[in-house]
N, C-alpha and C positions, 0 to 999 in steps of 0.2 A: 473208415472211408465214407465221405459224405455222399448222400444220394441226391444232393441238389444238382439239377442239370446245369451244364455250362451254358451261359447266355450266348446267343449267336453274336457274331461280329456284325456290325451295322455298316452298310455301304450306301452312301449317297451316289447315285449315278444320274448325272444331269445330261440330257440329250439321249434318253434311254429308249426312244421309240423306234430307232432304226440304226443301221450301220454299225459302227464300232461300239457306240453306246449300248445298243441292244445286245450285242454279242458279249460285251463286258458284264452286263446285268445277268445274262444267262450263265456265263462262266462262273461268276461269283456265287450265284444262287446254287449252282451245281457243286460248288466247293463248300457249301454250308453257311454262307453268309446270308443275312437277311438284307434284301435290297430295297431301298427306297428309290423307286424309279420315277424320275421327273422328266416330263416332256409336255408339249402343248397338245399333242394329238391323243385324245382319250382312247379312240378306237385302237390305235397302234399299241398303246400301253396295255389295253385289255388283252390283245393278242399275245403280247409279251408275257403277261401274267399267266395266260393259259399254257404257254410253253414251259414256263418255270414250274407251275403247279404239276403239269404232267410229268416232269422230271423229278418231282419230289422236293422242290425248293419252295421258298416263300418270298413274297414281295409285298410291299405297300405301294400302291399307285398314287402318284401326286400329279394329276393333270394340271399343270400351271406353266406360265411363262416366266422364265428366269429373270426377265426384266421387270417383273412386278415385285417391287421391293416389299410391299405389305404381305403378299402371298408367301414370299420366301422367308420373311421373318416369322410368319405364323408357322410355317413348316419346321423351321429350326426350333422354335419354342415348343411345338408339339413333340418333336423328336427328343428334346431334352426332358420333357415331362414323362415320356414313355420309356426311354432307354438311358437317358442321362449322358449320352455321348454319341459321337460318330467315329468309327475306326478308319474309314476310308471315304474320300471324296474323289470321284472320277468325273472330270469335267470334259464331257464330250459334246456339249451344246455349242453350236456355232452357227453364225449366219454367213453363208457363202453367196456374196453378191454376184450377179452376172458379170462375166468378163467384159471389159470395156476399156478403151483408151482412157488415160488419166484425164484428158480434157473433156470427156463425155460421160463421166460417171453421173448417173441420175442422183439427184439430191436425196430421194427417199432411200436409195440403196446405200449411199454413204452414211446417212444418219442411222439407218438400222444396223449397219456394220459396226458403227461406233457404240451404239446402245447395247447391242447383244455381246459383241466380242470384247469390248474394253470396259464400258461403264458397269455392266452387270458383274463382270469378274471383280472389279474393284469394290463393288458393294457386297459381293458374296464372301469375300475373304474375311472381313471382320465379323460376318454373321456366323460362318462355319468354323473359323479358327478356334473359338472357345470350346466347341464340341469336340474337335480333334485333340485339343490339349488334355482333355479328361482321359482319353484313351491311352493305353500303355504303348501303343505304336501308331498313333494317329498319323495318317498319310494322305496327302493330296496328290493326284496324278493329272497332269496336263499333257496335251498332245501338240507338239510343234508341227508346223507344215511349212517347209522352206520355200514359199512362193513369193516372199517379199522381194520387190525389185524386179520381178519378171514382167515382161510386157503383158498388158491387159489384166493383170491381177491386182491392180492398184487398191481397190477398196478392200478386198479380201486379204491380200498380202500385208498391207499396212496395218489393218486392224488386228490381224492375227499376230503379227510381229509385236505390236504393242501389248497384246495380252500376254505373250510369252515373256516379254521384258518385265512386266509386272510380276509374273510368276517367278522369274529368276531372282528378282529382288527379295521376294518373300522367302524363296529357297535359301538365299544367303543369310538373311536375318535369322532364320530358324535352324541354321546348320548345327548349332550347339544346344539349343534349348527346345527345338521342335516347334511345330510339327514338321515331319519329314515331307519334302516336296519333291516329287519325281517329275521330270520333263522328258518325255519320250517322243521319238519320231517314228510313228508306225510305218510299216511297209505299205506300199500302194495296194489298196483294196478295191473291190468292185462295188463301191457305194454309189448311191444316187447322185451325191455331190460330185464325185469324180467323173461320173458319166456326163454330167453337164459341162465339166471343164474339158474332157477329152472324149468326145462322142464317138470317134472312130477307133478307139483303143481296143486291143484284143483283151477282153476281160478274163479270158481263160488263163492268161499269164499272170494275173494278179493274185495276191495272197487272200484267201477267204477270211472274212471278218472273224469267224469263230477261231481259226488258227492263230490269228494275230492276238486275239483276246487271251487265248491259252498261253501264249508267250508272255504277254504283259502280266498275267496273273503270277508268273514265276518271279517277277521282280518285287513283289510285295513282301514286306517283313513277315517272317514266320513267328507269329505271336498269338497268345490267347487274347481274349477280349476283356481281361480284367482291367478295371480303371486304374489309371496312374495314381501313385500314392500322393 
């Protein structure tokens, strides 16, 4: 029997500083994954790292903006050089523009919604896909949010729907050859984003982020981290 330790599974978690992204990072680290936590807010990432370390897990912090193509390319290249692969990509990064009638969406909110929710996703797929293909069970996980077409959700709903349409195309293209693409609709959670959309809502009735992360973790393929042949 070999004494060589089994390498950890590597998870990219984008949008890891708060909400479901942070909860997924903690859940994965608690299950033995090494988490590469990506978000713009360095302080929140450091707090996440403290929680992960206190629970016995491990993480690499990547304080960067997912819309910065050069930074994300450097991260992917560094990941390849260090581990040679990514086993899981959790895409929890999102820009939630303020609610507004369609005729009054501020230009800066519209442009940021497109840049973060659509353009960045389209740029990241070809960057991360080669790393997922090396894994025996490379998987990407996206989160749908069925607000498209509802009044006052124009910028958020339209850009989120476009992101998921892109993810569904990628999912169909890889159905036989991989990587596996999961598109899930999380239960309503007491996140800061939801509080902005529904300020008077009873947050006690919502699903805790940690509980939803635990459920989503059960959907991942049960596989070791050995590279694909």
